[in-house]
RODO-2510 file (C-alpha; in nm, 4 decimals, decimal comma):
residues 413
     n   res          X          Y          Z
     1     m    -1,4889     1,4840    -2,8521
     2     v    -1,4999     1,5191    -2,4752
     3     k    -1,3158     1,8162    -2,3354
     4     s    -1,0213     1,7645    -2,1026
     5     g    -1,1147     1,6935    -1,7442
     6     m    -0,9838     1,8648    -1,4339
     7     q    -0,6215     1,7770    -1,3707
     8     v    -0,5504     1,5782    -1,0580
     9     t    -0,2622     1,8176    -0,9939
    10     d    -0,5126     2,1023    -0,9717
    11     m    -0,6735     1,9360    -0,6698
    12     k    -0,5448     1,8313    -0,3341
    13     l    -0,4399     1,4775    -0,4093
    14     g    -0,4867     1,3701    -0,0480
    15     k    -0,8596     1,4312    -0,0714
    16     i    -0,9197     1,2081    -0,3724
    17     i    -0,6669     0,9279    -0,3720
    18     s    -0,8124     0,6234    -0,2012
    19     m    -0,9129     0,2675    -0,2645
    20     v    -1,2720     0,2123    -0,3813
    21     g    -1,4919     0,2029    -0,0723
    22     g    -1,8043     0,0111     0,0196
    23     d    -1,8731    -0,3509    -0,0686
    24     g    -1,9551    -0,3184    -0,4380
    25     e    -1,8169    -0,4828    -0,7487
    26     f    -1,5001    -0,2721    -0,7634
    27     s    -1,4526    -0,2214    -0,3885
    28     y    -1,1156    -0,2814    -0,2277
    29     q    -1,2954    -0,4843     0,0368
    30     r    -1,3788    -0,7410    -0,2323
    31     m    -1,0783    -0,6977    -0,4591
    32     g    -0,8040    -0,6792    -0,1941
    33     v    -0,7874    -1,0584    -0,1683
    34     l    -0,4443    -1,0849    -0,3294
    35     q    -0,3000    -0,8263    -0,0930
    36     a    -0,4559    -1,0131     0,2001
    37     s    -0,2890    -1,3359     0,0906
    38     a     0,0501    -1,1664     0,0602
    39     i     0,0201    -1,0032     0,4027
    40     k    -0,0671    -1,3398     0,5573
    41     t     0,2747    -1,4701     0,4556
    42     l     0,4342    -1,1876     0,6563
    43     e     0,2904    -1,3011     0,9900
    44     p     0,6090    -1,4773     1,1079
    45     l     0,8047    -1,1582     1,0426
    46     m     0,5385    -0,9491     1,2177
    47     a     0,5658    -1,1785     1,5199
    48     e     0,9426    -1,1397     1,5196
    49     a     0,9089    -0,7608     1,4971
    50     v     0,6800    -0,7595     1,8021
    51     k     0,9523    -0,9460     1,9924
    52     q     1,1941    -0,6644     1,9061
    53     m     0,9610    -0,3968     2,0468
    54     s     1,0373    -0,2482     2,3874
    55     l     0,7321    -0,3062     2,6066
    56     p     0,6062     0,0138     2,7675
    57     k     0,6180     0,0328     3,1461
    58     q     0,2798     0,2012     3,1553
    59     g    -0,0147     0,2332     2,9210
    60     p    -0,1634     0,2786     2,6859
    61     l     0,0268     0,0662     2,4360
    62     h    -0,0334     0,2417     2,1060
    63     i    -0,0445     0,0665     1,7659
    64     a    -0,1000     0,2578     1,4413
    65     d    -0,1766     0,1406     1,0881
    66     f    -0,0753     0,3988     0,8292
    67     g    -0,2782     0,3245     0,5167
    68     c    -0,5582     0,1131     0,6657
    69     s    -0,7862     0,1532     0,3599
    70     t    -1,1402     0,0229     0,4056
    71     g    -1,0362    -0,2057     0,6850
    72     r    -1,0761    -0,5758     0,6188
    73     n    -0,7077    -0,6520     0,5622
    74     s    -0,6035    -0,4014     0,8261
    75     i    -0,8197    -0,5490     1,1012
    76     s    -0,6889    -0,8961     1,0231
    77     y    -0,3222    -0,8128     1,0716
    78     i    -0,3895    -0,5741     1,3605
    79     n    -0,5617    -0,8604     1,5426
    80     f    -0,2572    -1,0766     1,4751
    81     i    -0,0197    -0,8099     1,6094
    82     v    -0,2358    -0,7629     1,9199
    83     k    -0,2286    -1,1371     1,9815
    84     c     0,1519    -1,1373     1,9519
    85     i     0,1742    -0,8555     2,2052
    86     i    -0,0528    -1,0442     2,4455
    87     d     0,1697    -1,3490     2,4045
    88     r     0,4706    -1,1412     2,5047
    89     y     0,3011    -1,0311     2,8248
    90     l     0,1931    -1,3883     2,8979
    91     e     0,5505    -1,5059     2,8459
    92     a     0,6827    -1,2294     3,0707
    93     s     0,4381    -1,3337     3,3437
    94     e     0,5490    -1,6964     3,3202
    95     n     0,9172    -1,6027     3,3273
    96     n     0,8745    -1,3656     3,6229
    97     g     0,6574    -1,6008     3,8222
    98     h     0,3974    -1,3303     3,8752
    99     v     0,1391    -1,1483     3,6693
   100     t     0,2844    -0,8792     3,4462
   101     c     0,0383    -0,5969     3,4190
   102     m    -0,0594    -0,5501     3,0574
   103     p    -0,1541    -0,1951     2,9643
   104     e    -0,4653    -0,1068     2,7709
   105     m    -0,4119    -0,0993     2,3964
   106     l    -0,5128     0,1704     2,1515
   107     v    -0,5130     0,1140     1,7749
   108     s    -0,5174     0,4153     1,5438
   109     f    -0,6384     0,3452     1,1906
   110     m    -0,4982     0,6118     0,9595
   111     d    -0,5581     0,6940     0,5944
   112     l    -0,6237     0,9892     0,3684
   113     p    -0,9472     1,1891     0,4124
   114     g    -1,1053     1,0329     0,1032
   115     n    -1,0888     0,6861     0,2563
   116     d    -1,4133     0,5002     0,3335
   117     f    -1,3872     0,5054     0,7120
   118     n    -1,7587     0,4216     0,7377
   119     n    -1,6843     0,0745     0,6087
   120     l    -1,4043     0,0405     0,8630
   121     v    -1,6370     0,1443     1,1462
   122     q    -1,8909    -0,1193     1,0451
   123     l    -1,6256    -0,3897     1,0287
   124     l    -1,4883    -0,2942     1,3703
   125     a    -1,8380    -0,3023     1,5179
   126     s    -1,8969    -0,6481     1,3739
   127     e    -1,5553    -0,7597     1,4965
   128     a    -1,6278    -0,6411     1,8499
   129     k    -1,9643    -0,8157     1,8526
   130     n    -1,8268    -1,1497     1,7398
   131     a    -1,4828    -1,1390     1,9011
   132     k    -1,3722    -1,3947     2,1530
   133     d    -1,0989    -1,3548     2,4148
   134     l    -0,7614    -1,4293     2,2595
   135     a    -0,5876    -1,4480     2,5936
   136     g    -0,6969    -1,6231     2,9094
   137     s    -0,5482    -1,5654     3,2503
   138     v    -0,2294    -1,6247     3,4399
   139     n    -0,2761    -1,7592     3,7923
   140     g    -0,6399    -1,6674     3,7656
   141     a    -0,5739    -1,3030     3,6845
   142     n    -0,7085    -1,1496     3,3655
   143     v    -0,4179    -1,0250     3,1551
   144     g    -0,6058    -0,8747     2,8667
   145     r    -0,8241    -0,9427     2,5669
   146     a    -0,7480    -0,8677     2,2058
   147     s    -1,1151    -0,7851     2,1523
   148     n    -1,0802    -0,5151     2,4141
   149     y    -0,8435    -0,2782     2,2359
   150     f    -0,9687     0,0727     2,1841
   151     s    -0,9669     0,2137     1,8345
   152     t    -0,9626     0,5525     1,6728
   153     m    -0,9517     0,6741     1,3135
   154     m    -0,7886     0,9736     1,1522
   155     g    -0,7852     1,1137     0,8012
   156     g    -0,4525     1,2672     0,7118
   157     s    -0,1322     1,2145     0,5177
   158     f     0,1270     0,9929     0,6842
   159     y     0,3878     1,2145     0,5235
   160     n     0,3036     1,4640     0,8016
   161     r     0,2910     1,4498     1,1817
   162     l    -0,0377     1,2950     1,2934
   163     l     0,0088     1,1815     1,6533
   164     p     0,1608     1,3123     1,9794
   165     k     0,5292     1,2963     2,0608
   166     e     0,6625     0,9561     2,1733
   167     s     0,3111     0,8102     2,1798
   168     m     0,3442     0,5087     1,9492
   169     h     0,4948     0,1671     2,0129
   170     f     0,4215    -0,0294     1,6955
   171     v     0,3569     0,1190     1,3519
   172     i     0,2607    -0,0856     1,0487
   173     s     0,2095     0,0185     0,6869
   174     t     0,1364    -0,2280     0,4060
   175     f     0,0970    -0,1596     0,0327
   176     s     0,0976     0,2160     0,0986
   177     l     0,4395     0,3802     0,0980
   178     h     0,4767     0,3602    -0,2814
   179     w     0,1988     0,6226    -0,3142
   180     m     0,3158     0,9814    -0,3468
   181     s     0,1869     1,2939    -0,1755
   182     q     0,1726     1,4828    -0,5047
   183     i     0,2623     1,4711    -0,8725
   184     p     0,5611     1,6887    -0,9712
   185     a     0,4154     1,9957    -1,1403
   186     a     0,6585     1,9899    -1,4340
   187     v     0,5409     1,6532    -1,5666
   188     t     0,1852     1,7793    -1,6277
   189     d     0,2872     2,1168    -1,7734
   190     p     0,2645     2,1107    -2,1559
   191     n     0,5264     2,3879    -2,1698
   192     s     0,7781     2,1970    -1,9613
   193     p     1,0556     1,9844    -2,1126
   194     l     0,9590     1,7271    -1,8486
   195     y     0,5986     1,6971    -1,9698
   196     n     0,5105     1,3266    -1,9477
   197     k     0,3445     1,3210    -2,2863
   198     g     0,2031     0,9988    -2,4256
   199     r     0,1833     0,7950    -2,1064
   200     s     0,0065     0,7869    -1,7698
   201     w     0,2973     0,6676    -1,5565
   202     i     0,6779     0,6768    -1,5572
   203     l     0,7320     0,3127    -1,6563
   204     g     0,9746     0,3373    -1,9486
   205     s     0,9569     0,7172    -1,9511
   206     d     1,2317     0,9704    -2,0161
   207     p     1,4840     0,9243    -1,7304
   208     a     1,4643     1,2962    -1,6461
   209     i     1,0893     1,2627    -1,5883
   210     a     1,1411     0,9580    -1,3684
   211     r     1,3965     1,1523    -1,1654
   212     e     1,1312     1,4168    -1,0944
   213     f     0,9154     1,1435    -0,9446
   214     a     1,2169     1,0112    -0,7542
   215     q     1,2882     1,3494    -0,5966
   216     q     0,9289     1,3929    -0,4811
   217     s     0,9096     1,0365    -0,3561
   218     m     1,2302     1,0676    -0,1563
   219     l     1,1073     1,3913    -0,0011
   220     d     0,7915     1,2041     0,0961
   221     l     0,9891     0,9218     0,2573
   222     d     1,2101     1,1680     0,4438
   223     n     0,8954     1,3322     0,5801
   224     f     0,7440     0,9957     0,6755
   225     l     1,0513     0,8936     0,8720
   226     s     1,1047     1,2305     1,0415
   227     s     0,7379     1,2394     1,1459
   228     r     0,7504     0,8866     1,2874
   229     a     1,0788     0,9682     1,4632
   230     v     0,8960     1,2290     1,6699
   231     e     0,5858     1,0166     1,7294
   232     m     0,7575     0,6878     1,8201
   233     a     0,8454     0,5975     2,1769
   234     p     1,2059     0,4792     2,2257
   235     g     1,2246     0,1124     2,1351
   236     g     0,9129     0,1344     1,9173
   237     i     0,8900    -0,0591     1,5891
   238     v     0,8062     0,0497     1,2342
   239     f     0,7007    -0,2399     1,0068
   240     a     0,6565    -0,1341     0,6423
   241     y     0,5908    -0,3423     0,3317
   242     f     0,5574    -0,1825    -0,0112
   243     t     0,6414    -0,2283    -0,3779
   244     s     0,9985    -0,1630    -0,4798
   245     r     1,2307    -0,2144    -0,7768
   246     q     1,5577    -0,3919    -0,8458
   247     d     1,7223    -0,1377    -1,0789
   248     a     1,8601     0,1242    -0,8407
   249     a     2,0327     0,3309    -1,1095
   250     n     1,7379     0,3796    -1,3466
   251     p     1,4111     0,4933    -1,1857
   252     e     1,2256     0,4699    -1,5184
   253     n     1,2600     0,0926    -1,4838
   254     q     0,9888     0,0672    -1,2204
   255     t     0,9734    -0,2992    -1,3132
   256     n     1,2172    -0,5108    -1,5103
   257     p     1,2129    -0,3959    -1,8779
   258     e     1,1169    -0,7429    -2,0013
   259     c     0,8079    -0,7274    -1,7776
   260     h     0,6525    -0,4102    -1,9196
   261     d     0,3954    -0,6121    -2,1135
   262     c     0,2805    -0,7922    -1,7996
   263     c     0,2811    -0,5003    -1,5556
   264     f    -0,0774    -0,4152    -1,4607
   265     v    -0,0103    -0,0489    -1,5439
   266     g     0,2210    -0,1325    -1,8333
   267     t     0,1620    -0,1851    -2,2047
   268     d    -0,2046    -0,2902    -2,1939
   269     f    -0,2920    -0,0120    -1,9519
   270     e    -0,1377     0,2468    -2,1856
   271     n    -0,3036     0,0858    -2,4885
   272     a    -0,6419     0,1291    -2,3218
   273     w    -0,5714     0,5026    -2,2968
   274     n    -0,4800     0,5118    -2,6652
   275     d    -0,8021     0,3318    -2,7571
   276     l    -1,0006     0,5812    -2,5515
   277     i    -0,8408     0,8653    -2,7469
   278     d    -0,8803     0,6935    -3,0856
   279     d    -1,2504     0,6380    -3,0154
   280     g    -1,2974     1,0086    -2,9427
   281     v    -1,3984     0,9591    -2,5809
   282     i    -1,1241     1,1827    -2,4364
   283     t    -0,8605     1,4213    -2,5660
   284     v    -0,4893     1,3512    -2,5784
   285     e    -0,4474     1,6226    -2,3169
   286     t    -0,6737     1,4360    -2,0747
   287     r    -0,4420     1,1358    -2,0894
   288     d    -0,1203     1,3369    -2,0872
   289     t    -0,2177     1,5365    -1,7781
   290     f    -0,3000     1,2212    -1,5812
   291     n    -0,0148     1,0576    -1,3926
   292     i    -0,0387     0,7710    -1,1470
   293     p     0,0992     0,9055    -0,8160
   294     m     0,3155     0,6020    -0,7498
   295     y     0,6894     0,5507    -0,7304
   296     r     0,8690     0,2270    -0,6496
   297     r     1,1800     0,3164    -0,4515
   298     s     1,4878     0,0996    -0,4674
   299     k     1,6337    -0,0624    -0,1571
   300     e     1,9278     0,1763    -0,1839
   301     e     1,7029     0,4835    -0,1902
   302     v     1,5149     0,3653     0,1184
   303     e     1,8312     0,2810     0,3088
   304     a     1,9772     0,6233     0,2295
   305     s     1,6656     0,7938     0,3676
   306     i     1,6783     0,5878     0,6873
   307     i     2,0430     0,6760     0,7406
   308     k     1,9713     1,0424     0,6689
   309     c     1,6951     1,0428     0,9305
   310     g     1,9272     0,8930     1,1900
   311     a     1,6535     0,8084     1,4410
   312     f     1,6142     0,4368     1,3694
   313     d     1,8165     0,1190     1,3829
   314     i     1,7525    -0,1145     1,0890
   315     q     1,6275    -0,4498     1,2139
   316     y     1,5366    -0,5863     0,8712
   317     l     1,5702    -0,4501     0,5181
   318     q     1,5030    -0,7068     0,2494
   319     l     1,4169    -0,6813    -0,1203
   320     w     1,2112    -0,9645    -0,2638
   321     d     1,2497    -0,9503    -0,6395
   322     d     0,9973    -1,1015    -0,8798
   323     y     0,7640    -1,1872    -0,5931
   324     s     0,4070    -1,2833    -0,6852
   325     i     0,1106    -1,2055    -0,4625
   326     c    -0,0828    -1,4750    -0,6491
   327     p     0,0273    -1,8425    -0,6385
   328     q     0,1551    -1,9556    -0,9772
   329     d    -0,0833    -2,2513    -1,0048
   330     e    -0,3817    -2,0245    -0,9409
   331     l    -0,2629    -1,7765    -1,2018
   332     m    -0,2095    -2,0518    -1,4590
   333     h    -0,5640    -2,1731    -1,3982
   334     m    -0,7110    -1,8232    -1,4370
   335     l    -0,5239    -1,7679    -1,7632
   336     q    -0,7184    -2,0518    -1,9251
   337     f    -1,0280    -1,8293    -1,9156
   338     p    -0,9256    -1,4986    -2,0788
   339     k    -1,2549    -1,3084    -2,0433
   340     s    -1,3119    -1,3930    -1,6788
   341     f    -0,9465    -1,3230    -1,6001
   342     a    -0,9687    -0,9831    -1,7720
   343     t    -1,2812    -0,9011    -1,5718
   344     f    -1,1044    -0,9854    -1,2460
   345     l    -0,7826    -0,8004    -1,3308
   346     s    -0,9718    -0,4921    -1,4456
   347     a    -1,1756    -0,4817    -1,1244
   348     w    -0,8613    -0,5374    -0,9161
   349     v    -0,6832    -0,2433    -1,0802
   350     r    -0,9930    -0,0243    -1,0606
   351     a    -1,0223    -0,0879    -0,6858
   352     m    -0,6878     0,0928    -0,6524
   353     l    -0,6946     0,3539    -0,9298
   354     g    -1,0668     0,4112    -0,9892
   355     p    -1,1184     0,7060    -0,7519
   356     i    -0,8288     0,9125    -0,8840
   357     m    -0,9230     0,8394    -1,2473
   358     e    -1,2846     0,9385    -1,1852
   359     a    -1,1670     1,2613    -1,0215
   360     h    -0,9610     1,3348    -1,3310
   361     m    -1,2052     1,2511    -1,6115
   362     g    -1,5405     1,1513    -1,4592
   363     r    -1,7206     0,8240    -1,3953
   364     h    -1,8420     0,7689    -1,7522
   365     n    -1,4992     0,8054    -1,9102
   366     t    -1,3487     0,5842    -1,6416
   367     d    -1,6106     0,3185    -1,7178
   368     e    -1,5176     0,3430    -2,0845
   369     f    -1,1480     0,3118    -2,0017
   370     y    -1,1955    -0,0140    -1,8126
   371     v    -1,4083    -0,1582    -2,0935
   372     r    -1,1083    -0,1081    -2,3208
   373     y    -0,8611    -0,2280    -2,0604
   374     q    -1,0576    -0,5527    -2,0345
   375     r    -1,0427    -0,5906    -2,4119
   376     c    -0,6652    -0,5418    -2,4157
   377     i    -0,6162    -0,7964    -2,1365
   378     t    -0,8534    -1,0451    -2,3011
   379     a    -0,6675    -1,0181    -2,6319
   380     r    -0,3277    -1,0668    -2,4689
   381     v    -0,4317    -1,3616    -2,2541
   382     t    -0,6121    -1,5254    -2,5465
   383     s    -0,2912    -1,5024    -2,7494
   384     l    -0,1126    -1,6968    -2,4752
   385     l    -0,3493    -1,9946    -2,4745
   386     s    -0,1457    -2,1968    -2,7226
   387     n     0,1889    -2,1027    -2,5682
   388     p     0,2451    -2,2485    -2,2180
   389     k     0,5955    -2,0992    -2,1942
   390     a     0,4587    -1,7510    -2,2629
   391     q     0,1912    -1,8079    -1,9986
   392     q     0,4619    -1,8883    -1,7452
   393     k     0,6303    -1,5572    -1,8251
   394     y     0,3081    -1,3578    -1,7880
   395     k     0,3744    -1,2548    -1,4272
   396     i     0,1038    -0,9921    -1,3996
   397     f     0,0928    -1,0102    -1,0185
   398     s     0,4703    -1,0172    -0,9704
   399     t     0,6975    -0,7298    -0,8793
   400     s     0,9678    -0,6400    -0,6300
   401     f     0,8660    -0,5807    -0,2701
   402     l     1,0617    -0,4249     0,0144
   403     l     1,0137    -0,5160     0,3792
   404     v     1,1517    -0,2647     0,6271
   405     v     1,1587    -0,3137     1,0047
   406     l     1,2998    -0,0251     1,2082
   407     k     1,3464     0,0294     1,5812
   408     r     1,3358     0,3773     1,7308
   409     k     1,6677     0,4529     1,8915
   410     v     1,6730     0,5196     2,2648
   411     l     1,6949     0,8915     2,3173
   412     s     2,0158     1,0154     2,4746
   413     t     1,9803     1,1755     2,8147
***
């Protein structure tokens, strides 16, 4: 039997948690298609948020993406935001009857140090080479080009200060704020009453264990907001979109209880761990000391943190329950082919969790895990083939999402 691997809690989580880089089979660049589709639907709300932003009187106009990952999705929505900003300056010029000087724009792409920034650099270089002007001219005067924004990258935790005081005008973060800065020490300590034995996440766990995650997660959010409060210019906008939950009172219900079997890190995910143990590939301890560093905050928890911070006005705070990032007709089609669906789902999950699992128990054991995860998914989806109603209830890509739009309050003089 394989000995227990190094615990993730024994490392600095910020150095190992990341999406899978590069352009390979399990890369986030290839497997982030569902996230890209979901973000596309947010464009009208992004455009509205840009309209709420106070335009700076002098440059540079600074945009930051906290949690840019390997870049393809990030560059797409950053380009959209830049275009919306250009449109605002064009509109201001038309309304004023003279050219409104548009400042230079700087985009900061931020993620943890383990992120594949090399891939992002290559994509930005390709983007710059192929980009066309997104804005023309007003009365013959050049008012700016979206392809002409400057960019910079930084590896660091967005739960800390990363940028100068009052330097940012628009901040965006998508599919990122549900990740935690660290795992509570008690849940991986075999001698602790809060030891999260028998599972790799808090879904359906002992409520006391889930509350440990909640406390750490709320500390993280407090730190995120207090850091952005210092970095944001007055009138600046924070646009954040991340997974959430409906049950505010019970944090162990990270998804609705009836959906545990169709959560991508639910029943089948845990069964794959059990199979890995039963087959003698890993020890029980290896599973029990691994915990997914993710917590889905409720709308109430997020609102309380915003109020506690006191530096932002809430422009938009909306929970979308049972929201699918995959169209239902597409999902129903995929479910008719259990093996190919299991291959896709396994690769999609691995693009997000692969690096941290490999850090915990090595590449070989992680490979073996996903072989078993595919088997569990294949078996479940095969069992649904003769039951259309059960297929309709298999909402593997559905969960609650929270959209938060905040505006930095004007500082009192």
